[in-house]
Residue frames as qw, qx, qy, qz and C-alpha x, y, z in Angstrom:
[[0.000, 0.891, 0.455, 0.000, 0.00, 0.00, 0.00],
 [0.380, 0.596, -0.061, 0.705, 1.47, 3.46, -0.85],
 [0.306, -0.034, -0.519, 0.798, 2.69, 5.61, 2.04],
 [0.241, -0.126, 0.044, -0.961, -0.20, 8.07, 1.88],
 [0.690, -0.202, -0.413, -0.560, -2.84, 5.34, 2.12],
 [0.419, 0.017, -0.836, 0.354, -1.60, 3.54, 5.24],
 [0.511, -0.667, -0.322, -0.438, -4.45, 3.40, 7.77],
 [0.178, -0.546, 0.571, -0.587, -3.92, 4.25, 11.43],
 [0.274, -0.041, -0.951, 0.136, -4.11, 1.11, 13.63],
 [0.521, -0.464, -0.288, -0.656, -7.64, 0.59, 14.93],
 [0.795, -0.411, -0.444, 0.041, -7.16, -1.87, 17.76],
 [0.394, -0.882, 0.213, -0.150, -5.90, -0.65, 21.12],
 [0.864, -0.294, 0.310, 0.267, -3.39, -3.50, 21.15],
 [0.683, 0.450, 0.220, 0.531, -1.93, -2.46, 17.78],
 [0.020, 0.919, -0.025, 0.393, -1.83, 1.17, 18.93],
 [0.658, -0.715, 0.236, 0.016, -0.04, 0.16, 22.14],
 [0.851, -0.013, 0.295, 0.435, 2.58, -1.76, 20.13],
 [0.434, 0.716, 0.149, 0.526, 3.01, 1.25, 17.84],
 [0.268, -0.923, 0.094, -0.258, 3.40, 3.59, 20.83],
 [0.806, -0.488, 0.257, 0.213, 5.99, 1.28, 22.42],
 [0.755, 0.273, 0.252, 0.540, 8.05, 1.26, 19.20],
 [0.185, 0.850, 0.082, 0.486, 7.85, 5.05, 18.95],
 [0.513, -0.839, 0.159, -0.089, 8.94, 5.54, 22.57],
 [0.851, -0.234, 0.282, 0.377, 11.90, 3.16, 22.08],
 [0.585, 0.537, 0.213, 0.569, 12.88, 5.08, 18.94],
 [0.105, -0.931, 0.011, -0.349, 12.72, 8.36, 20.85],
 [0.708, -0.659, 0.232, 0.103, 14.93, 6.92, 23.59],
 [0.786, 0.011, 0.344, 0.513, 17.42, 6.08, 20.81],
 [0.158, -0.547, 0.149, 0.808, 17.41, 9.70, 19.56],
 [0.337, 0.300, 0.741, 0.498, 15.44, 8.99, 16.38],
 [0.155, 0.179, -0.095, -0.967, 13.75, 11.73, 14.32],
 [0.654, 0.361, 0.337, -0.573, 10.20, 11.78, 12.95],
 [0.599, 0.534, -0.470, -0.367, 11.57, 10.72, 9.56],
 [0.175, 0.318, -0.926, 0.108, 13.36, 7.76, 11.11],
 [0.409, 0.109, 0.740, -0.522, 10.28, 6.81, 13.12],
 [0.689, 0.450, 0.017, -0.568, 8.08, 6.99, 10.01],
 [0.502, 0.473, -0.697, -0.197, 10.52, 4.77, 8.10],
 [0.065, -0.220, 0.920, -0.318, 10.72, 2.34, 11.03],
 [0.477, 0.252, 0.686, -0.488, 6.94, 1.87, 11.14],
 [0.365, 0.211, 0.802, 0.424, 6.62, 1.69, 7.36],
 [0.217, 0.856, 0.467, -0.046, 4.86, 4.96, 6.55],
 [0.420, 0.541, 0.074, 0.725, 5.81, 8.27, 4.98],
 [0.249, -0.118, -0.392, 0.878, 6.61, 11.34, 7.03],
 [0.314, -0.179, -0.186, -0.913, 3.49, 13.14, 5.75],
 [0.660, -0.341, -0.613, -0.271, 1.34, 10.23, 6.91],
 [0.521, -0.252, -0.590, 0.564, 2.95, 10.35, 10.34],
 [0.025, -0.005, -0.161, 0.987, 2.30, 14.11, 10.57],
 [0.499, -0.266, -0.405, -0.719, -1.34, 13.56, 9.55],
 [0.663, -0.333, -0.667, 0.064, -1.74, 10.88, 12.21],
 [0.350, -0.130, -0.463, 0.804, -0.22, 13.21, 14.84],
 [0.219, -0.103, -0.043, -0.969, -2.76, 15.90, 13.99],
 [0.636, -0.207, -0.454, -0.589, -5.69, 13.46, 13.89],
 [0.797, -0.276, -0.535, 0.058, -4.83, 11.20, 16.85],
 [0.291, -0.850, 0.219, -0.380, -4.42, 12.93, 20.26],
 [0.875, -0.424, 0.224, 0.066, -2.91, 9.83, 21.91],
 [0.820, 0.283, 0.110, 0.486, -0.29, 9.55, 19.19],
 [0.165, 0.845, -0.078, 0.503, 0.43, 13.27, 19.48],
 [0.569, -0.756, 0.258, -0.193, 1.19, 12.82, 23.20],
 [0.927, -0.140, 0.241, 0.251, 3.40, 9.80, 22.49],
 [0.644, 0.555, 0.064, 0.523, 5.32, 11.70, 19.80],
 [0.125, -0.895, 0.170, -0.392, 5.83, 14.65, 22.16],
 [0.765, -0.563, 0.312, -0.008, 7.27, 12.25, 24.73],
 [0.885, 0.173, 0.217, 0.374, 9.43, 10.57, 22.06],
 [0.359, 0.800, -0.044, 0.478, 10.69, 14.02, 21.01],
 [0.417, -0.831, 0.275, -0.243, 11.61, 14.78, 24.63],
 [0.889, -0.281, 0.324, 0.159, 13.45, 11.46, 24.90],
 [0.750, 0.478, 0.131, 0.437, 15.26, 12.10, 21.61],
 [0.063, 0.899, -0.164, 0.402, 16.34, 15.55, 22.80],
 [0.653, -0.669, 0.344, -0.091, 17.65, 14.01, 26.04],
 [0.926, 0.063, 0.242, 0.284, 19.55, 11.37, 24.03],
 [0.548, 0.667, 0.018, 0.505, 21.23, 14.05, 21.91],
 [0.226, -0.885, 0.226, -0.338, 21.97, 16.24, 24.94],
 [0.837, -0.447, 0.307, 0.069, 23.60, 13.25, 26.66],
 [0.826, 0.338, 0.152, 0.424, 25.71, 12.69, 23.56],
 [0.224, 0.843, -0.090, 0.481, 26.81, 16.32, 23.69],
 [0.543, -0.770, 0.280, -0.185, 27.72, 16.01, 27.37],
 [0.920, -0.152, 0.268, 0.243, 29.79, 12.90, 26.69],
 [0.650, 0.569, 0.078, 0.498, 31.55, 14.67, 23.85],
 [0.074, -0.898, 0.169, -0.399, 32.26, 17.67, 26.07],
 [0.732, -0.608, 0.302, -0.055, 33.65, 15.45, 28.84],
 [0.862, -0.068, 0.382, 0.326, 35.84, 13.36, 26.55],
 [0.041, 0.724, -0.316, -0.612, 36.64, 16.08, 24.00],
 [0.318, 0.046, 0.849, 0.420, 35.75, 13.57, 21.27],
 [0.308, 0.706, 0.638, 0.025, 33.45, 14.39, 18.41],
 [0.266, 0.271, 0.249, 0.891, 32.95, 17.57, 16.43],
 [0.008, -0.495, -0.534, 0.685, 31.27, 20.35, 18.40],
 [0.223, 0.300, -0.255, -0.892, 30.40, 22.32, 15.25],
 [0.355, -0.094, -0.818, -0.442, 28.61, 19.35, 13.72],
 [0.203, -0.382, -0.832, 0.348, 26.88, 18.65, 17.04],
 [0.088, 0.459, 0.292, -0.834, 25.58, 22.23, 17.32],
 [0.290, 0.148, -0.531, -0.782, 24.47, 22.18, 13.68],
 [0.326, -0.245, -0.899, -0.159, 22.43, 19.06, 14.42],
 [0.146, -0.451, -0.684, 0.553, 20.97, 20.48, 17.63],
 [0.136, 0.381, 0.035, -0.914, 20.01, 23.83, 16.09],
 [0.382, 0.130, -0.578, -0.709, 18.41, 22.22, 13.06],
 [0.393, -0.204, -0.892, -0.090, 16.83, 19.23, 14.73],
 [0.345, -0.605, -0.636, 0.334, 15.67, 20.90, 17.95],
 [0.216, 0.433, 0.119, 0.867, 15.21, 24.49, 16.81],
 [0.438, -0.754, -0.276, -0.403, 12.57, 25.28, 19.43],
 [0.756, -0.617, -0.074, 0.205, 15.11, 24.51, 22.15],
 [0.689, -0.313, 0.226, 0.614, 18.41, 25.39, 20.51],
 [0.335, -0.518, 0.087, 0.782, 18.00, 28.27, 18.44],
 [0.276, 0.387, 0.514, 0.714, 16.63, 29.24, 15.11],
 [0.109, 0.340, 0.235, -0.904, 15.33, 32.79, 15.18],
 [0.225, 0.447, 0.832, 0.238, 11.86, 32.28, 13.74],
 [0.026, -0.372, -0.242, -0.896, 10.84, 35.92, 13.96],
 [0.589, -0.565, -0.116, -0.566, 8.55, 35.28, 16.90],
 [0.239, 0.237, -0.818, 0.466, 8.97, 34.06, 20.42],
 [0.677, -0.553, -0.391, -0.287, 6.91, 32.41, 23.07],
 [0.400, 0.176, -0.599, 0.671, 8.09, 33.50, 26.46],
 [0.333, -0.630, -0.644, 0.278, 6.63, 34.13, 29.88],
 [0.245, -0.454, -0.115, 0.849, 7.79, 37.77, 29.56],
 [0.148, 0.276, 0.565, 0.763, 5.88, 38.65, 26.39],
 [0.190, 0.153, 0.332, -0.911, 2.89, 39.91, 28.35],
 [0.539, 0.050, -0.389, -0.746, 0.27, 38.57, 25.93],
 [0.869, -0.164, -0.399, -0.242, -0.10, 35.22, 27.62],
 [0.502, -0.641, 0.518, -0.262, 0.99, 33.33, 30.69],
 [0.743, 0.323, -0.581, -0.078, 3.08, 30.47, 29.31],
 [0.091, 0.349, -0.802, 0.477, 4.57, 29.79, 32.72],
 [0.585, -0.062, 0.468, -0.660, 1.07, 28.91, 33.93],
 [0.830, 0.254, -0.311, -0.387, 0.66, 26.24, 31.25],
 [0.883, -0.291, 0.369, 0.010, 1.48, 22.64, 32.00],
 [0.250, -0.499, 0.698, 0.450, 4.66, 21.17, 30.47],
 [0.469, 0.286, 0.814, 0.188, 2.44, 18.91, 28.33],
 [0.327, 0.863, 0.357, -0.145, 0.55, 21.93, 26.96],
 [0.044, -0.839, 0.360, 0.406, 3.78, 23.84, 26.26],
 [0.373, -0.225, 0.820, 0.371, 5.16, 20.77, 24.44],
 [0.456, 0.557, 0.692, 0.055, 1.94, 20.48, 22.44],
 [0.202, 0.935, 0.055, -0.286, 2.27, 24.16, 21.43],
 [0.212, -0.628, 0.616, 0.427, 5.89, 23.57, 20.41],
 [0.453, 0.105, 0.846, 0.260, 4.83, 20.57, 18.30],
 [0.392, 0.776, 0.486, -0.091, 2.06, 22.58, 16.63],
 [0.064, 0.908, -0.208, -0.359, 4.48, 25.40, 15.82],
 [0.335, -0.389, 0.764, 0.391, 7.06, 22.94, 14.43],
 [0.466, 0.370, 0.789, 0.154, 4.41, 21.28, 12.28],
 [0.295, 0.894, 0.269, -0.204, 3.08, 24.63, 11.05],
 [0.077, -0.793, 0.441, 0.413, 6.59, 25.81, 10.19],
 [0.408, -0.136, 0.840, 0.332, 7.30, 22.55, 8.36],
 [0.446, 0.616, 0.649, 0.030, 4.06, 22.87, 6.37],
 [0.159, 0.932, 0.000, -0.326, 4.85, 26.50, 5.48],
 [0.191, -0.622, 0.634, 0.419, 8.30, 25.51, 4.24],
 [0.430, 0.098, 0.862, 0.250, 6.90, 22.61, 2.16],
 [0.356, 0.674, 0.646, 0.039, 3.95, 24.40, 0.58],
 [0.183, 0.977, 0.111, -0.019, 5.27, 27.93, 0.04],
 [0.785, -0.198, 0.115, 0.575, 8.95, 27.64, -0.85],
 [0.427, 0.303, 0.243, 0.816, 9.13, 30.74, -3.09],
 [0.152, -0.837, -0.387, -0.355, 7.00, 33.21, -1.14],
 [0.128, 0.589, -0.380, 0.702, 9.63, 34.56, 1.25],
 [0.099, 0.030, -0.800, 0.591, 9.36, 34.55, 5.04],
 [0.273, -0.582, -0.749, -0.163, 6.00, 33.78, 6.58],
 [0.232, -0.689, 0.010, -0.686, 4.10, 36.52, 8.37],
 [0.261, 0.130, -0.797, 0.530, 5.10, 36.22, 12.05],
 [0.393, -0.620, -0.663, -0.148, 1.58, 37.11, 13.17],
 [0.335, -0.899, -0.078, -0.271, 0.77, 39.20, 16.23],
 [0.160, 0.656, -0.583, 0.451, 3.67, 40.34, 18.38],
 [0.427, -0.408, 0.666, -0.456, 4.65, 37.84, 21.04],
 [0.908, 0.098, 0.300, -0.276, 3.35, 34.78, 19.21]]
């Protein structure tokens, strides 16, 4: 069956097995592309499932957190042993985990912006917002490659 036509697992048992595989992949530092390949679907299908399936969205957020921790641990080991290439490591971190490590997207979510109280949100809600922003940015980059930078929207968002 082509990537775009792969159905989401219906049984709770199949979903649980899928979630376990995704969590293990996150603990191994795997990306969404690697997870999609591992479970036999395309990246677009995985993103559609994340949007449509709240339980999967929570599992992917957790897997992303585990992947970030895996990469941060790698960076700590490299710093302690002075092995590895710090420039390559930072390139990976900035590009893979841009919400945590740095791309200037033209907007910021911070507790100091005054328009909202992010500090009052639960970590799960903040992670869900980060995932939504990442997905929106990825969609903008895929669908509008020649239209210049996206409108950053209202200040503070």
